[in-house]
MARKE-919218 format. One record per residue (C-alpha): x, y, z; residue number from 1. Coordinates in Angstrom, 1 decimal, padded with zeros to 4 digits. Layout:
BEGIN
<rec <X, Y, Z>, NUM> ...
END
This chain:
BEGIN
<rec <000.0, 000.0, 000.0>, 1> <rec <002.8, 002.4, 000.9>, 2> <rec <004.6, 001.7, -002.4>, 3> <rec <001.4, 002.5, -004.3>, 4> <rec <001.0, 005.8, -002.4>, 5> <rec <004.6, 006.7, -003.1>, 6> <rec <004.1, 006.0, -006.8>, 7> <rec <001.0, 008.1, -006.8>, 8> <rec <002.7, 011.0, -005.2>, 9> <rec <005.7, 010.7, -007.7>, 10> <rec <003.2, 010.6, -010.6>, 11> <rec <001.5, 013.8, -009.3>, 12> <rec <004.7, 015.6, -008.9>, 13> <rec <006.0, 014.7, -012.3>, 14> <rec <009.6, 014.1, -013.5>, 15> <rec <010.3, 017.9, -014.1>, 16> <rec <009.4, 018.7, -010.4>, 17> <rec <011.4, 015.8, -009.0>, 18> <rec <014.5, 016.7, -011.1>, 19> <rec <014.1, 020.5, -010.6>, 20> <rec <016.4, 020.7, -007.5>, 21> <rec <019.1, 018.9, -009.6>, 22> <rec <018.7, 021.5, -012.4>, 23> <rec <019.0, 024.3, -009.8>, 24> <rec <022.3, 022.8, -008.4>, 25> <rec <023.6, 022.4, -012.0>, 26> <rec <022.7, 026.1, -012.8>, 27> <rec <024.5, 027.3, -009.6>, 28> <rec <027.6, 025.2, -010.2>, 29> <rec <027.8, 026.2, -013.9>, 30> <rec <027.3, 029.9, -013.0>, 31> <rec <030.1, 029.7, -010.4>, 32> <rec <032.5, 028.0, -012.8>, 33> <rec <031.8, 030.6, -015.5>, 34> <rec <032.2, 033.4, -013.0>, 35> <rec <035.6, 032.1, -012.0>, 36> <rec <037.0, 031.4, -015.5>, 37> <rec <034.9, 033.5, -017.9>, 38> <rec <034.6, 037.1, -016.7>, 39> <rec <034.4, 038.7, -020.2>, 40> <rec <030.8, 039.8, -020.9>, 41> <rec <029.4, 038.7, -017.5>, 42> <rec <028.6, 042.3, -016.5>, 43> <rec <026.6, 043.0, -019.7>, 44> <rec <024.9, 039.6, -019.3>, 45> <rec <023.9, 040.6, -015.8>, 46> <rec <022.5, 044.0, -016.9>, 47> <rec <020.4, 042.6, -019.6>, 48> <rec <020.0, 038.9, -018.8>, 49> <rec <018.6, 039.2, -015.2>, 50> <rec <015.7, 041.6, -016.2>, 51> <rec <014.8, 039.4, -019.2>, 52> <rec <015.0, 036.3, -017.0>, 53> <rec <012.8, 037.9, -014.3>, 54> <rec <010.3, 039.1, -016.9>, 55> <rec <009.8, 035.6, -018.2>, 56> <rec <009.6, 034.3, -014.6>, 57> <rec <006.8, 036.7, -013.7>, 58> <rec <004.8, 036.9, -016.9>, 59> <rec <003.5, 033.3, -016.8>, 60> <rec <002.3, 033.9, -013.3>, 61> <rec <000.5, 037.1, -014.4>, 62> <rec <-001.6, 035.1, -016.9>, 63> <rec <-003.4, 033.5, -014.0>, 64> <rec <-004.4, 036.9, -012.4>, 65> <rec <-008.1, 037.8, -012.7>, 66> <rec <-008.8, 041.6, -012.7>, 67> <rec <-011.9, 041.3, -010.5>, 68> <rec <-010.0, 039.3, -007.8>, 69> <rec <-007.1, 041.8, -008.0>, 70> <rec <-009.4, 044.7, -007.3>, 71> <rec <-011.0, 043.0, -004.3>, 72> <rec <-007.5, 042.1, -002.9>, 73> <rec <-006.2, 045.6, -003.3>, 74> <rec <-009.1, 047.0, -001.3>, 75> <rec <-009.2, 044.3, 001.4>, 76> <rec <-008.4, 046.3, 004.6>, 77> <rec <-007.9, 043.2, 006.7>, 78> <rec <-005.2, 041.5, 004.5>, 79> <rec <-003.5, 044.8, 003.5>, 80> <rec <-003.4, 046.0, 007.1>, 81> <rec <-001.9, 042.7, 008.2>, 82> <rec <000.7, 042.8, 005.5>, 83> <rec <001.8, 046.4, 006.4>, 84> <rec <002.1, 045.5, 010.1>, 85> <rec <004.2, 042.3, 009.4>, 86> <rec <006.3, 043.9, 006.6>, 87> <rec <007.1, 047.2, 008.2>, 88> <rec <006.7, 046.9, 012.0>, 89> <rec <008.0, 043.4, 012.4>, 90> <rec <010.2, 042.1, 009.5>, 91> <rec <013.0, 044.8, 009.4>, 92> <rec <013.5, 044.7, 013.2>, 93> <rec <013.6, 040.9, 013.3>, 94> <rec <016.1, 040.8, 010.4>, 95> <rec <018.3, 043.4, 012.2>, 96> <rec <018.1, 041.5, 015.5>, 97> <rec <019.2, 038.3, 013.9>, 98> <rec <022.0, 040.1, 012.1>, 99> <rec <023.3, 041.6, 015.3>, 100> <rec <022.9, 038.3, 017.2>, 101> <rec <024.6, 036.1, 014.6>, 102> <rec <027.5, 038.3, 013.6>, 103> <rec <028.4, 039.3, 017.2>, 104> <rec <028.3, 035.5, 018.0>, 105> <rec <030.7, 034.9, 015.1>, 106> <rec <032.9, 037.8, 016.4>, 107> <rec <032.9, 036.3, 019.9>, 108> <rec <034.0, 033.0, 018.3>, 109> <rec <036.8, 034.9, 016.5>, 110> <rec <035.5, 033.7, 013.1>, 111> <rec <035.3, 037.3, 011.8>, 112> <rec <036.9, 040.7, 012.4>, 113> <rec <035.0, 043.5, 014.0>, 114> <rec <035.0, 045.6, 010.9>, 115> <rec <033.8, 042.8, 008.7>, 116> <rec <031.1, 041.9, 011.3>, 117> <rec <029.8, 045.6, 011.4>, 118> <rec <029.7, 045.9, 007.6>, 119> <rec <028.0, 042.5, 007.3>, 120> <rec <025.3, 043.6, 009.8>, 121> <rec <024.6, 046.7, 007.7>, 122> <rec <024.5, 044.6, 004.6>, 123> <rec <021.9, 042.3, 006.1>, 124> <rec <019.9, 045.2, 007.4>, 125> <rec <019.8, 046.6, 003.9>, 126> <rec <018.4, 043.3, 002.7>, 127> <rec <015.8, 043.4, 005.5>, 128> <rec <014.3, 046.9, 005.2>, 129> <rec <012.7, 046.7, 001.7>, 130> <rec <010.0, 044.1, 000.8>, 131> <rec <010.2, 042.5, -002.6>, 132> <rec <008.3, 043.9, -005.5>, 133> <rec <009.1, 041.3, -008.1>, 134> <rec <010.0, 037.7, -007.2>, 135> <rec <007.3, 037.3, -004.6>, 136> <rec <004.8, 036.7, -007.4>, 137> <rec <007.0, 033.9, -008.8>, 138> <rec <007.2, 032.0, -005.5>, 139> <rec <003.5, 032.5, -004.8>, 140> <rec <002.6, 031.1, -008.2>, 141> <rec <005.0, 028.1, -007.8>, 142> <rec <003.4, 027.3, -004.4>, 143> <rec <-000.2, 027.6, -005.8>, 144> <rec <-001.0, 030.7, -003.8>, 145> <rec <-003.3, 033.6, -004.4>, 146> <rec <-001.7, 035.5, -007.3>, 147> <rec <-004.2, 038.4, -007.2>, 148> <rec <-003.4, 039.0, -003.5>, 149> <rec <000.3, 038.8, -004.2>, 150> <rec <000.1, 041.4, -007.0>, 151> <rec <-001.9, 043.7, -004.8>, 152> <rec <000.7, 043.4, -002.0>, 153> <rec <003.4, 044.2, -004.5>, 154> <rec <001.6, 047.4, -005.6>, 155> <rec <001.2, 048.5, -002.0>, 156> <rec <004.8, 047.8, -001.2>, 157> <rec <006.1, 049.7, -004.2>, 158> <rec <004.4, 052.8, -002.8>, 159> <rec <005.1, 052.4, 000.9>, 160> <rec <008.9, 051.5, 000.7>, 161> <rec <009.8, 054.8, -001.0>, 162> <rec <009.0, 056.5, 002.4>, 163> <rec <009.8, 053.6, 004.8>, 164> <rec <013.2, 052.4, 003.5>, 165> <rec <015.3, 055.5, 004.3>, 166> <rec <013.6, 055.8, 007.8>, 167> <rec <014.2, 052.2, 008.6>, 168> <rec <017.8, 052.3, 007.5>, 169> <rec <018.5, 055.3, 009.6>, 170> <rec <016.7, 053.7, 012.6>, 171> <rec <018.5, 050.4, 012.4>, 172> <rec <021.9, 051.3, 010.9>, 173> <rec <022.0, 054.9, 012.1>, 174> <rec <022.9, 056.1, 008.5>, 175> <rec <021.1, 058.6, 006.4>, 176> <rec <020.3, 057.5, 002.9>, 177> <rec <018.0, 058.7, 000.1>, 178> <rec <016.0, 056.5, -002.2>, 179> <rec <015.9, 057.3, -005.9>, 180> <rec <012.2, 057.1, -006.9>, 181> <rec <013.4, 056.3, -010.4>, 182> <rec <014.9, 053.1, -009.2>, 183> <rec <011.5, 052.1, -007.7>, 184> <rec <009.6, 053.1, -010.8>, 185> <rec <012.1, 051.1, -012.9>, 186> <rec <011.4, 048.0, -010.9>, 187> <rec <007.7, 048.6, -011.0>, 188> <rec <007.8, 049.0, -014.8>, 189> <rec <010.0, 046.0, -015.6>, 190> <rec <008.9, 043.6, -012.9>, 191> <rec <005.2, 044.5, -012.4>, 192> <rec <003.6, 046.7, -015.1>, 193> <rec <005.0, 045.0, -018.2>, 194> <rec <004.5, 041.4, -017.1>, 195> <rec <001.1, 042.3, -015.7>, 196> <rec <000.0, 043.9, -019.0>, 197> <rec <001.4, 041.0, -021.0>, 198> <rec <-000.3, 038.5, -018.8>, 199> <rec <-003.7, 040.3, -018.9>, 200> <rec <-003.6, 040.6, -022.7>, 201> <rec <-002.7, 036.9, -023.0>, 202> <rec <-005.5, 035.9, -020.8>, 203> <rec <-008.0, 038.2, -022.5>, 204> <rec <-007.2, 036.9, -026.1>, 205> <rec <-006.9, 033.3, -025.2>, 206> <rec <-009.2, 032.7, -022.2>, 207> <rec <-012.0, 031.2, -024.3>, 208> <rec <-009.8, 029.2, -026.6>, 209> <rec <-009.7, 025.4, -026.2>, 210> <rec <-005.9, 025.4, -026.1>, 211> <rec <-005.7, 028.0, -023.2>, 212> <rec <-004.7, 025.2, -020.7>, 213> <rec <-002.0, 024.0, -023.1>, 214> <rec <-000.7, 027.6, -023.3>, 215> <rec <-000.5, 028.0, -019.6>, 216> <rec <001.3, 024.7, -019.2>, 217> <rec <003.8, 025.8, -021.9>, 218> <rec <004.3, 029.1, -020.0>, 219> <rec <004.9, 027.1, -016.9>, 220> <rec <007.9, 025.5, -018.7>, 221> <rec <009.0, 028.9, -019.8>, 222> <rec <008.9, 030.1, -016.2>, 223> <rec <011.1, 027.1, -015.1>, 224> <rec <013.7, 027.7, -017.9>, 225> <rec <013.7, 031.5, -017.1>, 226> <rec <014.3, 030.7, -013.4>, 227> <rec <017.2, 028.4, -014.2>, 228> <rec <018.6, 031.0, -016.7>, 229> <rec <018.4, 033.8, -014.0>, 230> <rec <020.1, 031.6, -011.4>, 231> <rec <023.0, 030.9, -013.9>, 232> <rec <023.4, 034.5, -014.8>, 233> <rec <023.3, 035.8, -011.2>, 234> <rec <025.9, 033.3, -010.0>, 235> <rec <028.0, 034.0, -013.1>, 236> <rec <028.0, 037.8, -012.7>, 237> <rec <027.9, 038.0, -008.9>, 238> <rec <029.4, 034.7, -007.7>, 239> <rec <032.8, 036.2, -007.1>, 240> <rec <031.8, 036.9, -003.5>, 241> <rec <031.3, 033.2, -002.9>, 242> <rec <034.6, 032.3, -004.5>, 243> <rec <036.7, 035.0, -002.8>, 244> <rec <035.0, 035.0, 000.6>, 245> <rec <033.8, 031.4, 001.3>, 246> <rec <033.8, 031.8, 005.0>, 247> <rec <031.5, 034.8, 004.8>, 248> <rec <029.0, 032.7, 002.7>, 249> <rec <028.0, 030.2, 005.4>, 250> <rec <027.7, 033.1, 008.0>, 251> <rec <025.3, 035.1, 005.7>, 252> <rec <023.5, 031.8, 004.8>, 253> <rec <022.9, 031.1, 008.5>, 254> <rec <021.4, 034.5, 009.0>, 255> <rec <019.3, 034.5, 005.8>, 256> <rec <018.0, 030.9, 006.3>, 257> <rec <016.9, 031.9, 009.8>, 258> <rec <015.1, 035.1, 008.8>, 259> <rec <013.5, 033.6, 005.7>, 260> <rec <012.1, 030.7, 007.6>, 261> <rec <010.9, 032.8, 010.5>, 262> <rec <009.4, 035.6, 008.4>, 263> <rec <007.6, 033.3, 006.0>, 264> <rec <006.2, 031.1, 008.7>, 265> <rec <005.1, 034.1, 010.8>, 266> <rec <003.3, 035.6, 007.8>, 267> <rec <001.8, 032.3, 006.8>, 268> <rec <000.6, 031.1, 010.3>, 269> <rec <-000.6, 034.6, 011.4>, 270> <rec <-002.8, 034.6, 008.3>, 271> <rec <-004.0, 031.1, 009.0>, 272> <rec <-004.8, 032.2, 012.6>, 273> <rec <-007.0, 034.9, 011.2>, 274> <rec <-008.9, 032.3, 009.1>, 275> <rec <-007.2, 033.0, 005.8>, 276> <rec <-007.1, 029.9, 003.5>, 277> <rec <-003.9, 028.3, 002.2>, 278> <rec <-003.8, 030.4, -001.0>, 279> <rec <-004.1, 033.7, 000.8>, 280> <rec <-001.8, 032.7, 003.6>, 281> <rec <000.9, 031.6, 001.1>, 282> <rec <000.7, 035.0, -000.6>, 283> <rec <001.1, 036.7, 002.8>, 284> <rec <004.0, 034.5, 003.8>, 285> <rec <006.0, 035.2, 000.7>, 286> <rec <005.2, 038.9, 000.8>, 287> <rec <006.6, 039.1, 004.3>, 288> <rec <009.7, 036.9, 003.6>, 289> <rec <010.9, 038.0, 000.2>, 290> <rec <013.3, 041.0, 000.0>, 291> <rec <014.0, 043.7, -002.6>, 292> <rec <017.6, 042.9, -003.4>, 293> <rec <017.7, 045.5, -006.3>, 294> <rec <017.1, 048.3, -003.9>, 295> <rec <019.5, 046.9, -001.3>, 296> <rec <022.3, 046.6, -003.8>, 297> <rec <021.7, 050.1, -005.2>, 298> <rec <021.8, 051.6, -001.7>, 299> <rec <024.9, 049.6, -000.7>, 300> <rec <026.8, 050.7, -003.8>, 301> <rec <025.9, 054.4, -003.6>, 302> <rec <025.9, 055.0, 000.2>, 303> <rec <028.4, 052.4, 001.5>, 304> <rec <031.0, 052.3, -001.4>, 305> <rec <033.8, 052.9, 001.1>, 306> <rec <032.9, 049.9, 003.1>, 307> <rec <033.5, 047.0, 000.7>, 308> <rec <031.8, 044.2, 002.6>, 309> <rec <028.4, 046.0, 002.6>, 310> <rec <028.0, 045.7, -001.2>, 311> <rec <029.4, 042.2, -001.1>, 312> <rec <026.8, 041.0, 001.4>, 313> <rec <023.9, 042.6, -000.5>, 314> <rec <025.3, 041.0, -003.7>, 315> <rec <025.5, 037.6, -002.1>, 316> <rec <022.0, 038.0, -000.7>, 317> <rec <020.1, 037.3, -003.9>, 318> <rec <022.4, 034.4, -004.7>, 319> <rec <021.3, 032.8, -001.5>, 320> <rec <017.7, 034.0, -001.7>, 321> <rec <016.7, 031.9, -004.7>, 322> <rec <017.7, 028.5, -003.3>, 323> <rec <016.2, 029.4, 000.1>, 324> <rec <012.9, 030.5, -001.4>, 325> <rec <012.8, 027.4, -003.5>, 326> <rec <013.1, 025.4, -000.3>, 327> <rec <010.1, 027.3, 001.0>, 328> <rec <008.2, 026.4, -002.2>, 329> <rec <008.9, 022.7, -001.6>, 330> <rec <007.7, 023.1, 002.0>, 331> <rec <004.5, 024.9, 000.9>, 332> <rec <003.7, 022.3, -001.7>, 333> <rec <004.0, 019.6, 000.9>, 334> <rec <001.7, 021.6, 003.2>, 335> <rec <-000.8, 022.0, 000.4>, 336> <rec <-000.9, 018.2, -000.2>, 337> <rec <-001.4, 017.6, 003.6>, 338> <rec <-004.3, 020.1, 003.7>, 339> <rec <-005.9, 018.6, 000.6>, 340> <rec <-005.6, 015.1, 002.2>, 341> <rec <-007.4, 016.1, 005.4>, 342> 
END
C-alpha cells in the first residue's frame, strides 16, 4: 500500500518537479564555474540577462491573475493591514536583530573581524528593510498561492517603501540615505507593469480558446527555464563573492536561512490564525519573507561604497535567496498536499 501511495505522489509531482532541484544545483555550479573562468561579458549579461529572466519568470504567473479578484484584494483592509504590520513593523526589526545576534556571536568565536562583522550587519539590514516587488509573485505562483493578492501586495509595497526604507535604514543602521524614486519606478515598470500587461492581454485573447490550458502549461515550462537561466546569470556575474569569501557565505547563509524561515512562517501562520485559506496565507508568507535585493544593492553601492563588505553582502544576498525561497516552495507544496488530504 505504501509503495502504491509513493508511486501516486511521484506521478502527481512529475519528472520535471522531481528533477528541478538537480537542475538548480547544476545552474548554480555552472554559474560559479563561468564566474571564475569567464569574466568577459558577464557584466553585460547581468545588466540585460537578469531583467529578461525575471520578466519571463513573472509573466507566466500574471496570466493567472483575474482583474476582479485583484481589485478585491487591493481594497481588502484586513489583508493589506496585516501585510503592512508584518512587513514594516516586524520584519525589518527581526532581520536586524538576527544580524546583530549572529555576527556578534561569530565575532565572539573569533571567526570574523569587528570591521567585517559591522559591515555584514549593515548589509543584512539593507536586505531586510525593503520588501520584494518582483520575485514574490513567482514564489506565490509556484506554491499555488493567491496571485491576485500577491500582486496587490506588491503594488502597495512599491508605494510604501519609498518612504519607509530611508527611515528604517536610519533607525536600524544609524545612517542617512536617500531613495531614488526612479529606481523604484524602474522596478515597477519591468517587474510588475509590463509582465502584468502581457499576462492580462494573453488571458484576454486566449481565455475562451480550447488550447488555453496548453498555453498556460507551456508558459509554466518557460517560467522554469527562465528561473534556471536567471540563477545561472546571477551566479556567473555576482558569484565572485562566494569564490573570494567562502567563510562569509555560510555566515550570511545562516542569518538568511533563519530570517526567511521565520518571516515566512510568521506571515503564513498569522494569516492562518485569522482564518485565511492556504492560498491567501501563502501570498502573505512570501510577501513578508521576500526581500527587494535590487534596492538593497543600489543603496549599498551608492551609500556604502567605502565599506567593501556591505555591497558584497547585498550581492551575495540574492544568490542565496533563490535557493532558500525554492526550499520554502517545496515546504509549501508539501503543506498543500497535507491540507488537501485532510
